[in-house]
NUSE-967780 format. One record per residue (C-alpha): residue number from 0; residue in one letter; x, z, y. Coordinates in nm, 2 decimals. Layout:
N
R   pos   code       xx       zz       yy
R   NUM      a        X        Z        Y
...
//
This chain:
324
R   pos   code       xx       zz       yy
R     0      m    11.78    -0.14    -6.63
R     1      k    11.79    -0.10    -6.25
R     2      q    11.67    -0.46    -6.22
R     3      e    11.36    -0.38    -6.44
R     4      l    11.29    -0.07    -6.23
R     5      f    11.31    -0.27    -5.90
R     6      e    11.07    -0.53    -6.04
R     7      d    10.82    -0.26    -6.16
R     8      l    10.83    -0.10    -5.82
R     9      a    10.77    -0.43    -5.65
R    10      s    10.48    -0.50    -5.87
R    11      q    10.33    -0.17    -5.80
R    12      k    10.38    -0.22    -5.43
R    13      i    10.19    -0.55    -5.45
R    14      l     9.91    -0.39    -5.64
R    15      l     9.89    -0.10    -5.39
R    16      k     9.88    -0.35    -5.11
R    17      e     9.59    -0.54    -5.27
R    18      m     9.40    -0.22    -5.33
R    19      n     9.45    -0.11    -4.97
R    20      s     9.32    -0.45    -4.85
R    21      e     9.01    -0.42    -5.08
R    22      l     8.95    -0.06    -4.95
R    23      k     8.98    -0.18    -4.59
R    24      k     8.72    -0.45    -4.66
R    25      r     8.48    -0.20    -4.81
R    26      v     8.53     0.04    -4.51
R    27      d     8.46    -0.25    -4.27
R    28      s     8.15    -0.34    -4.47
R    29      l     8.03     0.02    -4.46
R    30      e     8.08     0.04    -4.09
R    31      t     7.88    -0.28    -4.04
R    32      d     7.60    -0.15    -4.26
R    33      t     7.60     0.18    -4.06
R    34      v     7.57    -0.01    -3.74
R    35      n     7.28    -0.22    -3.88
R    36      l     7.11     0.09    -4.01
R    37      e     7.14     0.26    -3.67
R    38      q     6.99    -0.04    -3.50
R    39      d     6.70    -0.05    -3.76
R    40      v     6.64     0.32    -3.71
R    41      l     6.62     0.26    -3.33
R    42      e     6.38    -0.03    -3.38
R    43      k     6.16     0.18    -3.61
R    44      k     6.17     0.47    -3.36
R    45      k     6.06     0.23    -3.08
R    46      i     5.77     0.10    -3.29
R    47      i     5.66     0.46    -3.36
R    48      d     5.68     0.54    -3.00
R    49      e     5.46     0.24    -2.92
R    50      l     5.21     0.34    -3.18
R    51      r     5.19     0.69    -3.03
R    52      e     5.13     0.53    -2.69
R    53      d     4.85     0.31    -2.84
R    54      k     4.70     0.61    -3.01
R    55      k     4.69     0.79    -2.67
R    56      v     4.52     0.48    -2.52
R    57      l     4.26     0.46    -2.80
R    58      a     4.19     0.83    -2.77
R    59      g     4.13     0.79    -2.40
R    60      l     3.89     0.51    -2.47
R    61      l     3.70     0.71    -2.73
R    62      r     3.67     0.99    -2.48
R    63      s     3.54     0.76    -2.21
R    64      e     3.18     0.65    -2.14
R    65      p     2.96     0.49    -2.41
R    66      r     3.01     0.14    -2.27
R    67      k     3.39     0.15    -2.35
R    68      n     3.31     0.28    -2.70
R    69      k     3.08    -0.02    -2.75
R    70      i     3.35    -0.26    -2.63
R    71      l     3.60    -0.11    -2.87
R    72      r     3.35    -0.14    -3.16
R    73      n     3.27    -0.50    -3.07
R    74      v     3.64    -0.59    -3.06
R    75      t     3.69    -0.43    -3.40
R    76      i     3.39    -0.62    -3.55
R    77      v     3.52    -0.95    -3.41
R    78      v     3.86    -0.90    -3.56
R    79      a     3.71    -0.80    -3.90
R    80      l     3.48    -1.10    -3.90
R    81      g     3.77    -1.33    -3.81
R    82      l     3.97    -1.19    -4.10
R    83      a     3.67    -1.24    -4.34
R    84      v     3.63    -1.60    -4.22
R    85      f     4.00    -1.67    -4.29
R    86      i     3.97    -1.51    -4.64
R    87      f     3.66    -1.71    -4.72
R    88      i     3.79    -2.05    -4.61
R    89      s     4.11    -1.99    -4.81
R    90      y     3.92    -2.00    -5.14
R    91      v     3.62    -2.22    -5.08
R    92      p     3.66    -2.54    -5.28
R    93      s     3.74    -2.85    -5.07
R    94      d     3.42    -3.03    -5.19
R    95      l     3.21    -2.74    -5.04
R    96      q     3.37    -2.77    -4.70
R    97      s     3.21    -3.09    -4.57
R    98      f     2.91    -2.89    -4.44
R    99      y     3.13    -2.66    -4.24
R   100      n     3.35    -2.94    -4.10
R   101      s     3.06    -3.14    -3.97
R   102      d     2.81    -3.09    -3.68
R   103      n     2.66    -2.75    -3.76
R   104      a     2.35    -2.78    -3.54
R   105      p     2.05    -2.61    -3.71
R   106      l     1.85    -2.83    -3.94
R   107      k     1.47    -2.81    -3.89
R   108      t     1.25    -2.85    -4.20
R   109      q     0.89    -2.84    -4.29
R   110      y     0.67    -2.86    -4.60
R   111      l     0.30    -2.91    -4.68
R   112      v     0.09    -2.81    -4.98
R   113      q    -0.21    -3.04    -5.03
R   114      n    -0.47    -2.88    -5.25
R   115      l    -0.71    -3.14    -5.41
R   116      k    -0.99    -2.89    -5.41
R   117      s    -0.96    -2.76    -5.05
R   118      n    -0.79    -2.80    -4.72
R   119      t    -0.41    -2.80    -4.67
R   120      v    -0.28    -2.44    -4.73
R   121      d     0.05    -2.28    -4.66
R   122      t     0.12    -2.11    -4.99
R   123      w     0.32    -2.14    -5.31
R   124      k     0.20    -2.31    -5.63
R   125      p     0.40    -2.32    -5.96
R   126      w     0.44    -2.61    -6.19
R   127      h     0.25    -2.57    -6.52
R   128      l     0.50    -2.69    -6.78
R   129      v     0.54    -2.66    -7.15
R   130      s     0.85    -2.50    -7.29
R   131      n     1.17    -2.70    -7.23
R   132      q     0.97    -2.97    -7.04
R   133      a     1.20    -3.16    -6.79
R   134      l     1.09    -3.25    -6.44
R   135      n     1.17    -3.62    -6.35
R   136      i     1.32    -3.66    -6.01
R   137      n     1.33    -4.01    -5.86
R   138      i     1.57    -4.10    -5.57
R   139      v     1.35    -4.39    -5.46
R   140      n     1.60    -4.59    -5.24
R   141      a     1.94    -4.47    -5.37
R   142      d     2.09    -4.82    -5.30
R   143      k     2.05    -4.76    -4.93
R   144      v     2.31    -4.49    -4.90
R   145      s     2.67    -4.43    -5.02
R   146      k     2.77    -4.31    -5.36
R   147      e     2.91    -3.99    -5.19
R   148      k     2.56    -3.91    -5.05
R   149      i     2.39    -3.97    -5.38
R   150      a     2.64    -3.74    -5.55
R   151      a     2.56    -3.47    -5.29
R   152      i     2.19    -3.50    -5.36
R   153      k     2.25    -3.48    -5.74
R   154      d     2.48    -3.18    -5.69
R   155      a     2.22    -3.00    -5.49
R   156      i     1.99    -3.01    -5.79
R   157      l     2.21    -3.03    -6.10
R   158      s     2.53    -2.85    -6.00
R   159      e     2.61    -2.53    -6.20
R   160      e     2.89    -2.42    -5.96
R   161      s     2.88    -2.09    -5.78
R   162      v     3.06    -1.97    -5.47
R   163      k     3.15    -1.62    -5.36
R   164      i     3.08    -1.53    -5.00
R   165      d     3.19    -1.22    -4.81
R   166      n     2.87    -1.01    -4.73
R   167      s     2.99    -0.94    -4.38
R   168      l     2.96    -1.31    -4.29
R   169      v     2.59    -1.31    -4.36
R   170      g     2.51    -0.95    -4.24
R   171      r     2.45    -0.81    -4.58
R   172      g     2.75    -0.58    -4.64
R   173      p     3.09    -0.46    -4.53
R   174      v     3.40    -0.68    -4.52
R   175      g     3.56    -0.72    -4.87
R   176      t     3.23    -0.71    -5.07
R   177      v     3.11    -1.05    -5.19
R   178      s     2.80    -1.20    -5.34
R   179      v     2.75    -1.50    -5.57
R   180      y     2.56    -1.80    -5.44
R   181      y     2.48    -2.12    -5.62
R   182      k     2.55    -2.48    -5.52
R   183      g     2.27    -2.64    -5.73
R   184      w     1.93    -2.53    -5.86
R   185      q     2.03    -2.61    -6.22
R   186      g     2.30    -2.34    -6.20
R   187      a     2.09    -2.10    -6.01
R   188      i     1.81    -2.09    -6.27
R   189      q     2.00    -2.16    -6.59
R   190      d     2.01    -1.79    -6.69
R   191      m     1.62    -1.78    -6.67
R   192      q     1.57    -2.01    -6.96
R   193      t     1.54    -1.71    -7.20
R   194      e     1.32    -1.50    -6.97
R   195      k     0.95    -1.49    -7.05
R   196      t     0.72    -1.56    -6.74
R   197      l     0.36    -1.64    -6.71
R   198      f     0.44    -2.01    -6.64
R   199      h     0.75    -2.18    -6.76
R   200      i     1.02    -2.20    -6.49
R   201      p     1.15    -2.56    -6.45
R   202      t     1.51    -2.54    -6.59
R   203      k     1.57    -2.91    -6.69
R   204      f     1.59    -3.19    -6.44
R   205      n     1.61    -3.56    -6.52
R   206      i     1.73    -3.77    -6.22
R   207      i     1.64    -4.14    -6.20
R   208      e     1.69    -4.41    -5.94
R   209      s     1.39    -4.64    -5.93
R   210      p     1.24    -4.83    -5.64
R   211      t     0.89    -4.73    -5.74
R   212      e     0.75    -4.38    -5.67
R   213      e     0.74    -4.28    -6.04
R   214      g     0.85    -3.93    -6.12
R   215      d     0.73    -3.57    -6.08
R   216      i     0.94    -3.53    -5.77
R   217      t     1.03    -3.82    -5.55
R   218      i     1.31    -3.82    -5.28
R   219      v     1.27    -4.08    -5.01
R   220      l     1.58    -4.14    -4.78
R   221      t     1.51    -4.29    -4.44
R   222      s     1.72    -4.38    -4.15
R   223      l     1.43    -4.31    -3.91
R   224      e     1.42    -4.00    -3.71
R   225      d     1.13    -3.76    -3.74
R   226      p     0.94    -3.75    -3.40
R   227      d     0.93    -3.37    -3.42
R   228      g     1.30    -3.34    -3.49
R   229      f     1.27    -3.24    -3.86
R   230      s     1.55    -3.32    -4.10
R   231      g     1.35    -3.29    -4.41
R   232      y     0.99    -3.27    -4.52
R   233      t     0.83    -3.18    -4.85
R   234      k     0.47    -3.24    -4.96
R   235      n     0.33    -3.08    -5.27
R   236      i     0.01    -3.21    -5.43
R   237      t    -0.17    -2.93    -5.61
R   238      d    -0.48    -2.88    -5.81
R   239      g    -0.60    -2.52    -5.78
R   240      q    -0.30    -2.30    -5.86
R   241      e    -0.10    -2.58    -6.02
R   242      t     0.15    -2.82    -5.86
R   243      l     0.10    -3.18    -5.98
R   244      k     0.35    -3.38    -5.78
R   245      s     0.60    -3.34    -5.50
R   246      s     0.74    -3.58    -5.24
R   247      i     1.06    -3.51    -5.04
R   248      t     1.15    -3.71    -4.73
R   249      i     1.50    -3.69    -4.57
R   250      y     1.52    -3.82    -4.21
R   251      d     1.81    -3.99    -4.03
R   252      v     2.01    -4.00    -4.35
R   253      d     2.27    -4.25    -4.20
R   254      n     2.39    -3.98    -3.96
R   255      l     2.41    -3.70    -4.21
R   256      s     2.74    -3.60    -4.38
R   257      p     2.72    -3.55    -4.75
R   258      g     2.75    -3.17    -4.70
R   259      r     2.45    -3.15    -4.46
R   260      l     2.25    -3.39    -4.67
R   261      g     2.31    -3.17    -4.97
R   262      a     2.20    -2.86    -4.78
R   263      i     1.87    -3.03    -4.67
R   264      v     1.79    -3.15    -5.03
R   265      r     1.88    -2.80    -5.16
R   266      h     1.62    -2.65    -4.92
R   267      e     1.35    -2.91    -4.98
R   268      f     1.39    -2.89    -5.35
R   269      g     1.32    -2.52    -5.33
R   270      h     0.99    -2.61    -5.17
R   271      a     0.93    -2.87    -5.45
R   272      l     0.97    -2.59    -5.71
R   273      g     0.71    -2.39    -5.52
R   274      l     0.90    -2.17    -5.28
R   275      g     0.79    -2.11    -4.92
R   276      h     1.01    -2.01    -4.63
R   277      s     1.22    -1.71    -4.62
R   278      t     1.21    -1.44    -4.35
R   279      d     1.59    -1.41    -4.36
R   280      e     1.77    -1.62    -4.10
R   281      e     2.08    -1.64    -4.31
R   282      d     1.90    -1.76    -4.62
R   283      l     1.88    -2.12    -4.74
R   284      m     1.50    -2.11    -4.75
R   285      h     1.46    -2.00    -4.38
R   286      y     1.25    -2.26    -4.20
R   287      v     1.55    -2.36    -3.99
R   288      i     1.87    -2.40    -4.19
R   289      q     2.11    -2.23    -3.94
R   290      t     2.33    -2.04    -4.18
R   291      n     2.69    -2.16    -4.23
R   292      f     2.64    -2.10    -4.61
R   293      p     2.34    -2.31    -4.72
R   294      f     2.35    -2.21    -5.08
R   295      i     2.09    -2.06    -5.32
R   296      s     2.08    -1.68    -5.32
R   297      d     1.97    -1.42    -5.58
R   298      c     1.68    -1.37    -5.34
R   299      d     1.56    -1.73    -5.39
R   300      v     1.60    -1.70    -5.77
R   301      n     1.41    -1.37    -5.78
R   302      a     1.13    -1.52    -5.56
R   303      l     1.10    -1.81    -5.81
R   304      k     1.07    -1.56    -6.09
R   305      d     0.79    -1.38    -5.91
R   306      l     0.61    -1.71    -5.84
R   307      y     0.62    -1.81    -6.21
R   308      n     0.50    -1.47    -6.31
R   309      g     0.18    -1.53    -6.13
R   310      k     0.25    -1.33    -5.81
R   311      d     0.08    -1.47    -5.50
R   312      l     0.34    -1.46    -5.23
R   313      s     0.39    -1.63    -4.89
R   314      d     0.74    -1.55    -4.79
R   315      v     1.08    -1.48    -4.94
R   316      a     1.19    -1.14    -4.80
R   317      c     1.56    -1.12    -4.86
R   318      g     1.74    -0.79    -4.88
R   319      p     2.11    -0.73    -4.95
R   320      q     2.26    -0.94    -5.22
R   321      k     2.40    -0.79    -5.54
R   322      s     2.77    -0.74    -5.47
R   323      v     3.05    -0.83    -5.71
//
């Protein structure tokens, strides 16, 4: 009996010892957590104190002369634009980035409208097509350039892809608001197929590769440089108020990346459809392609609608894009 009692007491002693050890571990852990919490509180207090000091500095700047206020605003704008650029680049598809990764020198362009009944005029003329009539586009010397460049030309015309661009990057709105631009003319005007206009807007394009100059619109690629420094040139043959034929010449094509070649073709094809130059420096149809985002805007599409509704315009005046 006594033996059993001794064994029970020994067992309880061992259990109490284990419990005491576990409690000691928990106390040590709590003490460690307390120390870490105190350090964290001190760090947070230090950050708060630094923020208060920064607030005092900013308040002093805001109370100083206008020049300092202007500097502060400029710094804020630069930081905001940098953030917007980072956000934009993070979601631009890789096949759209070749334009930005190449030499971004401005691309000079020009166009000419030759009226068979009068002298050369700087104006717009629509195509007079029947419903669902396709325009035939002929890349005359496609065998002279790489497949990648031919693909860029076709994409500038046929692509239905769109890209969202932060309005702050083109001076059309605050950071965080975006507008939709189009990579190809087919995609830009595909929604206009059901709209009724005075003249049928070209919505179908058939691209061929023939060494002859057959086709409604011809695209000639040359390795020669234009003596006036132009990258592209479009000549429209018209009869009265009707465009009959259009010829596009792209210069120095050997030294153009696919992205820059696509931008020039996209611009010149706008002329071939009847658009003149835009007054907006950030628009694709500006006479010098100097924007970092050479895509088709809603402004260009709306100008095309006005043209084919019979309005006599000379410039595309672009306002703010429709934000999404």
